[in-house]
C-alpha angles and dihedrals in degrees: 000000000000117000112228118237108209110164137116126319090253088054090052092050087052092048096052090045087057092046091051093050090049094049089050091050088055094050100084099045090046092046089058098037113124123251090244093057092048092049092048090053093049096049089047090053090050091051090047092053092052091045091050097043096125091047089056094045090050092051090046090051087060091052093045092051092048090047093055090049095050092048098243112183123259092255093051092050090050089056093045098048122097129193134173090271095050088046091053089046089055089051092046090050093053090049087051090053088051089053092053121100110266103248095200109103094014111145106230097184141355134190140165125233124220089248089060101256113140111212125196130187107212131185119248133179113272092227132238109001125198122207121196115188146163132213103342108099090183089070086074091064097037094048097043091046098047094044090051094051090050090050094248126135109225132207110206121203108184123187121266087245090064104030098111092051093042092050091051091052093042088058087060093051092050088049089059094047091054092049090058097040093243122143110283086215089066088089115032128175114207105241099211140074091208111128088216087075089065094050088052091054092050090056090055100250095267092312094312096109117076104179136001127214118193121201114185146063128338093266093056095044092045092052095049091048093051100041108030118114093198133061113288127209106199154116119228096211142343111239094167124184133210116197124194112204126208087251095056123122105243098218090051092045093055094045092050094044092052093045093044092054106026111032092084114349097191098059120100089236093062114117110250098175127042115200117192124190110250089225093071098033090114093055108025109028103069097040089053094046092045090054091049091050092048089053090054100262122149113222125217105189137185119240095269093051090049090060090060102031115041099181093082145087122241114263121231131201088265091062093066090060100038125111099203099181083196141086091287129108135182117225132199140164117234138188099255127287093322090057090048093051092048092052092046097047088051101048108016124112086214092244108116135341130179135198127200109204146129092204108099095198090053090052093047090048089049093049095043101046104040117081103205127129096245128028124182135194119207093345137101123266088234090078085076089109133110093227089055090048089057096256092122088237141341134237092211143314117267124206098182122103101228119092102323126042127169120002112007109223136153098298090048087054093065136076125197142233134199124251112198118187122194144169102226100306118163124190113250 
């Protein structure tokens, strides 16, 4: 189990500098580690998580108790809670990562020049990755495993609310590194709840940190994006939209709407706004909203919707820009796919949007004109997840336009270099 470090701010600064130096020292041996060694470590990690299930549950019970005492919201508690199924899912996710192709050394592109030079663009590890997260202890496993597969050392700074759970999971990851003979400093968990540790990571740990990935609430992500002195992969919030087109199959629309909102309300891919084509308001709107209410969802509706569905609260302008992370959804009627696009492009956080439609032209217009990281057709927004994309897991979802966008998996955790092969060429 991780030993907590709780001393002065100066001690925290020194601690973080040391963690950074050790991570940087682990970078080169990890970058050249064989695929077999990395996979051996990953499979040993998964086995250790299963073997230590009760230890992890016991640690999580402490965090859950502390969370109740400190008044954490329902969405935070849902993210914090572990059970045997979620623990098995963590182990399965790590095994899936082991099964993925190793991106390091992959030739992305190759071409020949008229002068005989042969040029290749080849994937390389990004370097030392810092992950700052709240509540979700499973991020410890996902981030550690993904960074290892991509050849990157990682510094994990979990929230104080999940530190016991994260420490129990981290111990399993270290066991896997030992089993494969890889540097134990390749995956480090910051052993302090001192907020100064986050500040040191945002400064870059004296040049040791190459990229930061925040996972948590809007205040955490906003702070990281505004203060970080190294590149950041993140999304500030997930204001995700579901649009029901006039061509939508009603039964499908009901099923997708309930799942998109209510499967897990606290995840960033949960639908927060439902847009319904005005042309099918008389046939589709009430059955969909009845199903959402029956599932326990609170409806915030615009004036037109309120005239057709009475069991709702009036929506305000704030509702269109709110990430509820709760069993609440804002509902509005729009003029077809063009109206949906206009609303989404005005209010979206550019995370995930979905359309339910049978009209191929409406789908293509939706896909072509909306600039969000993830777009879905006839599928729930809750598929906005690296594991569901076949990435094994994700370290986060990025909505920026530089380097990584959408789920950040092993390929997104690499950079590239050029290899140029000649036969004695000199430049005239």
